[in-house]
C-alpha positions in Angstrom: 92.2 -10.0 -39.5 94.1 -7.3 -37.7 92.8 -4.8 -40.2 89.2 -5.7 -39.5 89.7 -5.2 -35.8 91.3 -1.9 -36.4 88.4 -0.7 -38.6 85.8 -1.7 -36.0 87.7 0.1 -33.3 88.0 3.3 -35.4 84.2 3.1 -36.2 83.4 2.8 -32.5 85.6 5.8 -31.7 84.0 7.9 -34.3 80.5 7.1 -33.0 81.5 7.9 -29.5 83.0 11.2 -30.5 79.8 12.0 -32.4 77.6 11.2 -29.4 79.8 13.3 -27.1 79.7 16.2 -29.5 75.8 16.0 -29.7 75.7 16.1 -26.0 77.9 19.1 -25.8 75.8 20.9 -28.4 72.6 20.1 -26.5 74.0 21.3 -23.2 75.2 24.5 -24.8 71.9 25.2 -26.4 70.0 24.6 -23.1 72.4 26.9 -21.3 71.5 29.7 -23.8 67.8 29.3 -23.0 66.6 27.4 -26.1 64.9 24.1 -25.5 66.5 21.0 -26.7 65.3 19.6 -29.9 62.2 17.5 -29.6 62.6 13.9 -30.4 61.2 13.0 -33.7 58.3 10.6 -33.8 58.2 8.0 -36.5 55.2 8.4 -38.9 53.8 5.1 -37.7 53.6 6.4 -34.1 52.0 9.8 -34.9 48.4 10.1 -33.6 45.8 10.1 -36.4 42.6 12.2 -36.6 40.6 9.8 -34.5 43.0 9.9 -31.5 43.3 13.7 -31.7 39.5 14.0 -31.6 39.2 11.7 -28.7 41.4 13.8 -26.4 38.8 16.4 -25.7 36.2 13.8 -25.1 38.3 12.1 -22.4 38.9 15.5 -20.8 35.1 16.2 -20.7 34.5 12.8 -19.1 37.1 13.5 -16.5 35.5 16.8 -15.7 32.0 15.3 -15.4 33.4 12.6 -13.1 35.0 15.3 -10.9 31.7 17.2 -10.7 29.8 14.1 -9.8 32.2 13.3 -7.0 31.8 16.9 -5.6 28.0 16.6 -5.8 28.1 13.3 -4.0 30.3 14.6 -1.3 28.0 17.6 -0.9 24.9 15.4 -0.5 26.8 13.2 2.0 27.7 16.2 4.1 24.1 17.5 4.0 22.7 14.1 5.1 25.2 13.8 7.9 24.3 17.3 9.1 20.6 16.6 9.1 21.1 13.3 10.9 23.3 14.9 13.5 20.8 17.7 14.1 18.0 15.3 14.7 20.0 13.0 16.9 19.3 13.0 20.6 21.7 13.1 23.5 21.8 9.6 25.0 22.3 11.1 28.5 18.9 12.9 28.2 17.1 10.0 26.5 14.9 8.0 28.8 13.9 4.5 27.8 11.3 3.8 30.5 7.8 3.9 29.0 6.0 4.5 32.4 8.4 7.4 33.3 7.9 8.9 29.8 4.1 8.7 30.2 4.2 10.4 33.6 6.5 13.0 32.2 4.1 13.7 29.3 1.3 14.1 31.7 3.3 16.5 33.9 4.2 18.6 31.0 0.6 18.7 29.7 -0.6 19.6 33.2 2.0 22.4 33.4 0.9 23.8 30.0 -2.8 23.5 31.0 -2.4 25.5 34.2 -0.4 28.2 32.3 -3.2 28.5 29.7 -5.8 28.7 32.3 -3.8 31.5 34.1 -3.8 29.4 37.3 -1.2 30.4 39.9 1.6 27.9 40.3 3.4 27.1 43.5 6.1 29.5 44.5 9.4 29.0 42.6 8.0 26.1 40.6 10.0 24.9 37.6 10.3 21.7 35.8 14.1 22.1 35.8 16.1 19.2 34.5 12.9 17.5 33.4 12.6 19.9 30.5 15.7 18.4 29.0 14.6 14.8 29.1 13.3 13.1 26.0 11.4 9.9 25.4 13.5 7.3 23.6 12.2 5.1 20.9 13.0 1.5 20.1 16.5 1.3 18.9 17.7 4.6 20.4 20.5 4.9 22.8 19.5 6.1 26.3 19.3 5.3 29.9 17.0 4.5 32.8 15.6 7.4 35.0 17.4 8.0 38.2 15.8 8.0 41.7 16.1 11.7 41.8 14.2 12.1 38.6 11.4 9.8 39.8 11.1 11.8 43.0 11.1 15.1 41.1 8.3 14.0 38.7 6.2 12.6 41.5 6.5 15.7 43.7 5.9 18.2 40.9 2.9 16.2 39.6 1.3 16.2 43.0 2.0 19.9 43.4 0.3 20.8 40.2 -2.7 18.6 40.6 -3.3 20.2 44.0 -3.8 23.5 42.1 -6.7 22.2 40.0 -10.3 22.8 40.8 -12.9 20.1 40.2 -14.0 21.7 36.9 -10.4 22.2 35.7 -9.5 18.7 36.8 -12.3 17.2 34.6 -11.3 19.4 31.7 -7.7 18.3 32.0 -8.6 14.6 32.2 -10.8 15.1 29.1 -7.8 16.5 27.2 -5.9 13.3 28.2 -8.4 11.0 26.5 -6.5 8.3 24.5 -6.0 9.0 20.8 -7.3 5.5 19.8 -10.9 6.2 20.8 -12.0 8.3 17.7 -10.3 5.8 15.4 -12.0 2.9 17.1 -15.4 4.6 16.9 -14.9 5.1 13.1 -14.0 1.4 12.7 -17.1 0.4 14.7 -19.3 2.5 12.5 -17.8 0.9 9.4 -18.4 -2.5 10.8 -22.0 -1.7 11.6 -22.8 -0.2 8.2 -20.9 -3.0 6.4 -22.9 -5.7 8.2 -26.1 -4.0 7.5 -25.3 -3.7 3.8 -24.2 -7.3 3.5 -27.5 -8.4 5.2 -29.5 -6.4 2.7 -27.5 -8.0 -0.2 -28.0 -11.5 1.2 -31.7 -10.9 1.5 -32.1 -10.3 -2.2 -29.1 -12.2 -3.7 -28.5 -15.7 -2.4 -24.8 -15.8 -2.7 -24.5 -19.3 -0.9 -26.8 -22.1 -0.3 -29.9 -21.9 1.9 -28.1 -23.0 5.0 -24.9 -20.9 4.4 -27.1 -17.8 3.6 -28.9 -18.1 6.9 -25.7 -18.6 8.8 -24.1 -15.6 7.1 -27.2 -13.5 8.1 -26.9 -14.5 11.7 -23.2 -13.7 11.7 -23.9 -10.2 10.3 -26.6 -9.7 12.8 -24.1 -10.5 15.6 -21.6 -8.1 14.2 -24.3 -5.4 13.9 -25.4 -5.9 17.5 -21.9 -5.8 19.1 -20.8 -2.9 17.0 -23.8 -0.8 18.0 -23.3 -1.6 21.6 -19.6 -0.6 21.4 -20.6 2.6 19.5 -23.1 3.4 22.4 -20.2 3.0 24.9 -17.9 5.2 22.8 -20.7 7.8 22.6 -21.0 7.8 26.4 -17.2 8.4 26.8 -17.3 11.2 24.2 -20.2 12.9 25.9 -18.3 12.8 29.2 -15.3 14.3 27.4 -17.3 17.3 26.2 -19.2 17.7 29.5 -22.6 16.8 28.1 -23.0 14.1 30.7 -21.1 13.7 34.0 -20.1 10.4 35.6 -17.8 11.0 38.5 -17.1 7.2 38.8 -15.5 7.0 35.3 -12.0 8.2 34.4 -11.9 9.0 30.7 -8.1 9.3 30.7 -7.6 5.6 31.7 -7.2 3.5 28.6 -7.9 0.2 30.4 -11.2 1.6 31.7 -12.2 2.8 28.3 -11.5 -0.6 26.7 -13.4 -2.3 29.5 -16.4 0.0 29.1 -16.6 -0.6 25.3 -16.3 -4.4 25.7 -19.1 -4.4 28.4 -21.3 -2.3 26.1 -20.8 -4.8 23.2 -21.5 -7.8 25.5 -24.7 -6.2 27.0 -26.0 -5.4 23.5 -25.3 -8.9 22.4 -26.8 -10.9 25.2 -29.8 -8.7 25.9 -30.9 -8.3 22.3 -30.0 -11.6 20.7 -32.9 -13.7 22.1 -35.7 -11.6 20.6 -34.1 -9.1 18.1 -33.3 -11.3 15.0 -36.8 -11.3 13.6 -37.1 -7.6 13.8 -33.7 -7.2 12.2 -34.8 -9.4 9.3 -37.9 -7.3 8.8 -35.9 -4.1 8.9 -33.5 -5.6 6.3 -36.3 -6.7 4.1 -37.9 -3.2 4.3 -34.6 -1.6 3.3 -34.1 -3.8 0.3 -37.7 -3.4 -0.8 -37.4 0.4 -0.6 -34.1 0.4 -2.4 -35.6 -1.7 -5.3 -38.8 0.4 -5.4 -40.9 -2.6 -4.2 -43.9 -2.4 -1.9 -42.7 -2.5 1.6 -44.0 -5.0 4.1 -47.0 -3.4 5.8 -46.9 -3.0 9.6 -49.6 -5.0 11.4 -50.1 -2.3 14.0 -48.6 0.7 15.7 -47.6 -1.5 18.6 -45.6 -3.8 16.3 -43.9 -0.8 14.7 -42.9 0.6 18.1 -41.6 -2.8 19.2 -39.5 -3.0 16.1 -38.1 0.5 16.6 -37.2 -0.2 20.2 -35.5 -3.4 19.4 -33.4 -1.9 16.7 -32.1 0.9 18.9 -31.8 -1.2 22.0 -28.1 -2.3 21.3 -27.0 1.3 21.2 -29.0 2.2 24.3 -27.5 -0.8 26.2 -24.0 0.2 25.3 -24.6 3.8 26.2 -26.2 3.2 29.5 -23.9 0.5 30.8 -23.9 2.0 34.3 -27.7 1.8 34.3 -27.7 -1.8 33.1 -25.2 -2.7 35.8 -27.4 -0.9 38.4 -30.5 -2.7 37.3 -28.7 -6.1 37.3 -27.5 -5.4 40.9 -31.0 -4.5 42.0 -32.4 -7.6 40.5 -29.8 -9.8 42.1 -30.3 -8.0 45.4 -34.1 -8.5 45.2 -33.7 -12.2 44.3 -31.3 -12.6 47.3 -33.8 -11.0 49.6 -36.6 -13.2 48.2 -34.6 -16.3 48.9 -33.4 -15.1 52.3 -29.7 -14.7 51.4 -29.4 -11.2 52.8 -31.0 -12.1 56.1 -28.7 -15.0 56.6 -25.6 -12.8 55.9 -26.9 -10.2 58.3 -27.3 -12.7 61.1 -23.8 -14.1 60.4 -22.4 -10.6 60.7 -24.1 -9.9 64.0 -22.5 -13.0 65.6 -19.7 -12.2 68.0 -16.3 -13.0 66.6 
């Protein structure tokens, strides 16, 4: 038993001496500049051909990932620079629509006078108003100050005082709302569409007899009102290009323009509806017959042809000459009032002492 313990102790001492000697040899070799021996890898742990071939592939994938990250960062920086360049300063952004409209008018008037080589007031300048911008929905901004309101009012009054009557009319014409040409195009489309549908219904009964007649009446009403509105739009356009002149109508006021177009459509409807449907049906029949190479409906007389032509263009004329229609109506009402003694009674009442 004692011999076995001694043998184990001797074996442990031999192993410790061998390990110590290997360490000394390794330190000595490292001090002389030669690298320590590489640890041997068991054959079972050596990479095979598949793992050695996958190493370049993993390196390529890492390189592509790096390049994609760089490209993404570049695009992010570019988008941020574009966004920041288009951003407005909240301190110069005004969120008041009325102030922005007046400021746009002032800038337009200023540019108009410069183009017309009109002398401006002495030491006139828009000053801080040049730096203000109109804010949109969702933008950060502020309300105009009292000083800015006062500045825009004074400068607008000063510039308008430099306009002659002719230049004032030209400037107001340039301020005509942008929706008027678009509205005129839609009215033309409605007029042509209603006429085409009336021609189709006159030859092809799409519905029953009652529904077909009701559809014809509906398209006739659309045709009347669209022609009257087109006449009003034509009047406004002629005022804008100085073909006609109506000093009582401001073509830069959107509310007046809409009111004029609505009145033209209503006058065309109520003055033509009672006696224009028959002539409209005759005109539709003649169009469909001519399109299908049929014999047209003969006109009974020249007078009937003249009446039909006048009734067909009456909606446009009523819309165009809305002022004349209003004048005629006022004269008729005044004449009826005189006939029944209403004006005499009002005159006597005004002469009584208060």
